[in-house]
C-alpha positions as a Markdown table, in Angstrom:
| # | Residue | x | y | z |
|---|---|---|---|---|
| 1 | Met | 49.4 | -33.8 | -175.7 |
| 2 | Asp | 49.2 | -37.5 | -176.5 |
| 3 | Trp | 47.4 | -37.8 | -179.8 |
| 4 | Thr | 46.0 | -41.3 | -179.5 |
| 5 | Thr | 43.8 | -42.7 | -182.3 |
| 6 | Glu | 40.7 | -42.2 | -180.2 |
| 7 | Val | 41.6 | -38.6 | -179.5 |
| 8 | Val | 42.3 | -37.8 | -183.1 |
| 9 | Leu | 39.0 | -39.4 | -184.3 |
| 10 | Asn | 37.1 | -37.5 | -181.7 |
| 11 | Phe | 38.8 | -34.3 | -182.8 |
| 12 | Ile | 37.9 | -34.9 | -186.4 |
| 13 | Lys | 34.2 | -35.5 | -185.4 |
| 14 | Lys | 34.2 | -32.3 | -183.5 |
| 15 | Tyr | 35.7 | -30.5 | -186.5 |
| 16 | Glu | 33.0 | -31.9 | -188.8 |
| 17 | Gln | 30.3 | -30.4 | -186.5 |
| 18 | His | 31.6 | -26.9 | -187.4 |
| 19 | Pro | 31.3 | -26.6 | -191.2 |
| 20 | Ile | 32.3 | -23.0 | -191.0 |
| 21 | Leu | 35.9 | -24.3 | -190.6 |
| 22 | Trp | 35.9 | -26.5 | -193.7 |
| 23 | Asp | 33.0 | -25.7 | -196.0 |
| 24 | Asn | 33.8 | -22.8 | -198.3 |
| 25 | Arg | 30.2 | -22.5 | -199.2 |
| 26 | His | 29.1 | -21.9 | -195.6 |
| 27 | Arg | 27.7 | -18.4 | -195.4 |
| 28 | Phe | 30.0 | -17.4 | -192.5 |
| 29 | Tyr | 33.1 | -19.2 | -193.9 |
| 30 | Lys | 35.0 | -15.9 | -194.4 |
| 31 | Ile | 34.1 | -14.4 | -191.1 |
| 32 | Thr | 37.2 | -14.8 | -188.9 |
| 33 | Ser | 35.5 | -14.1 | -185.6 |
| 34 | Lys | 32.9 | -16.9 | -186.2 |
| 35 | Lys | 35.7 | -19.3 | -187.1 |
| 36 | Cys | 37.5 | -18.3 | -183.8 |
| 37 | Asp | 34.3 | -19.1 | -181.9 |
| 38 | Ala | 34.1 | -22.6 | -183.5 |
| 39 | Trp | 37.8 | -23.3 | -182.6 |
| 40 | Glu | 37.1 | -22.1 | -179.0 |
| 41 | Thr | 34.2 | -24.5 | -178.8 |
| 42 | Ile | 36.3 | -27.4 | -179.9 |
| 43 | Ser | 39.1 | -26.4 | -177.6 |
| 44 | Ala | 36.7 | -26.3 | -174.6 |
| 45 | Glu | 35.2 | -29.6 | -175.5 |
| 46 | Leu | 38.5 | -31.4 | -175.8 |
| 47 | Gly | 40.5 | -29.4 | -173.3 |
| 48 | Ile | 43.3 | -28.8 | -175.8 |
| 49 | Asp | 44.8 | -25.4 | -176.7 |
| 50 | Ile | 43.6 | -23.8 | -180.0 |
| 51 | Val | 47.1 | -23.4 | -181.4 |
| 52 | Glu | 47.8 | -27.1 | -180.9 |
| 53 | Leu | 44.4 | -28.1 | -182.4 |
| 54 | Lys | 45.0 | -26.0 | -185.5 |
| 55 | Lys | 48.5 | -27.4 | -186.0 |
| 56 | Lys | 47.2 | -31.0 | -185.6 |
| 57 | Met | 44.4 | -30.3 | -188.1 |
| 58 | Thr | 46.8 | -28.9 | -190.6 |
| 59 | Ile | 48.9 | -32.1 | -190.4 |
| 60 | Leu | 45.8 | -34.3 | -190.6 |
| 61 | Leu | 44.4 | -32.5 | -193.6 |
| 62 | Ala | 47.7 | -32.7 | -195.4 |
| 63 | Thr | 47.8 | -36.4 | -194.9 |
| 64 | Tyr | 44.1 | -36.7 | -195.9 |
| 65 | Arg | 44.8 | -34.9 | -199.2 |
| 66 | Lys | 47.8 | -37.1 | -199.9 |
| 67 | Val | 45.9 | -40.3 | -199.2 |
| 68 | Arg | 42.9 | -39.1 | -201.3 |
| 69 | Gln | 45.2 | -38.2 | -204.2 |
| 70 | Arg | 46.8 | -41.6 | -204.2 |
| 71 | Tyr | 43.4 | -43.3 | -203.9 |
| 72 | Ala | 42.1 | -41.3 | -206.9 |
| 73 | Ala | 45.2 | -42.3 | -208.9 |
| 74 | Val | 44.7 | -46.0 | -208.1 |
| 75 | Leu | 41.0 | -45.7 | -209.2 |
| 76 | Lys | 42.0 | -43.9 | -212.3 |
| 77 | Arg | 44.5 | -46.6 | -213.3 |
| 78 | Gly | 41.7 | -49.1 | -212.8 |
| 79 | Asn | 43.7 | -50.9 | -210.2 |
| 80 | Lys | 45.6 | -52.9 | -212.9 |
| 81 | Thr | 48.5 | -53.4 | -210.5 |
| 82 | Gly | 46.5 | -55.6 | -208.2 |
| 83 | Glu | 47.1 | -53.4 | -205.2 |
| 84 | Asp | 44.3 | -52.9 | -202.7 |
| 85 | Ala | 42.5 | -49.8 | -203.7 |
| 86 | Ser | 41.0 | -48.8 | -200.4 |
| 87 | Pro | 43.0 | -46.4 | -198.3 |
| 88 | Ile | 44.4 | -47.9 | -195.1 |
| 89 | Trp | 45.0 | -44.6 | -193.2 |
| 90 | Phe | 43.0 | -44.9 | -189.9 |
| 91 | Ala | 41.4 | -41.5 | -190.3 |
| 92 | Tyr | 40.4 | -41.6 | -193.9 |
| 93 | Lys | 36.8 | -42.7 | -193.4 |
| 94 | Thr | 36.3 | -40.2 | -190.6 |
| 95 | Phe | 37.0 | -37.4 | -193.1 |
| 96 | His | 34.1 | -38.5 | -195.3 |
| 97 | Phe | 32.6 | -35.1 | -195.0 |
| 98 | Leu | 35.5 | -33.6 | -197.0 |
| 99 | His | 35.2 | -36.0 | -199.9 |
| 100 | Arg | 33.1 | -33.4 | -201.7 |
| 101 | Thr | 35.1 | -30.4 | -200.6 |
| 102 | Tyr | 38.6 | -31.8 | -201.5 |
| 103 | Gln | 38.7 | -33.1 | -205.0 |
| 104 | Pro | 42.0 | -34.5 | -206.1 |
| 105 | Lys | 43.6 | -32.6 | -209.0 |
| 106 | Ser | 44.5 | -34.5 | -212.0 |
| 107 | Thr | 48.2 | -34.9 | -212.5 |
| 108 | Met | 49.8 | -34.4 | -215.9 |
| 109 | Ala | 52.6 | -36.7 | -217.0 |
| 110 | Val | 55.7 | -34.8 | -218.2 |
| 111 | Glu | 57.8 | -36.3 | -220.8 |
| 112 | Val | 61.5 | -36.1 | -220.2 |
| 113 | Ser | 63.7 | -36.0 | -223.3 |
C-alpha cells in the first residue's frame, strides 16, 4: 500500500467518524465486536486490509502523541528559545479530535548527582 499524504489524511478522517475506536467515554468503547464493525467499515471504504489499517493507525497515533508532547513542552517553556511553537507534522491538525482525549503527561526533571 502506498500511504500518500492524501490517503493518510482521508484515513484519519474516516477514523474520526468512528469514536468507538478512540473515545474511551463512548458507551460501546469496550465492546470488541462493535469496534471490529467500525474497522470493517473503514476497510471497505478505503479498500485496505484491516490489519494494515490498524498497524498504520498505531504508527500515526504514536507520532501524534510524540508531536503533541513536544508541543506541550514548548508551550510550557513559554517559547523562550524563539522556536516556532506550532507543530509542523502534516497530520497534526487532522487529529484535532484527539486533543481532548490525549493529554500530554507532565515530565519530571531528574537531578543527576
